[in-house]
Steps between C-alpha positions, in 0.01 A plus 500: 500500500748734336846577641669839474832468315783746446697408188874559460419766236303700762155411368243392758188287446286225649535142373363153579705269726572265206628787285707629794676161521574524128636856534720400795644211296577748219668728760285798401367579849678745730245463783148380566261563785373249757280571800812527720670746263715518189704194396817507291556179300847361563521661844172397663361145483248437220326196355740517208783427745369155597750270663603172341277200573590282798711203387551325835337193651122519550435568870123535503300214644263325266193342657 
């Protein structure tokens, strides 16, 4: 599956999800398209904006 990307320099192309993550980390992406519409990294939530891991007490029950 390829994702439509609009670069900060105005260029537009389709890239793989893995390469999109790399481009977002390099801050080269202005917007990219999801099924629900265009996403702007830094404004809209993305996988690159993962929250910090939970550091509290384990609350799940182990059987």
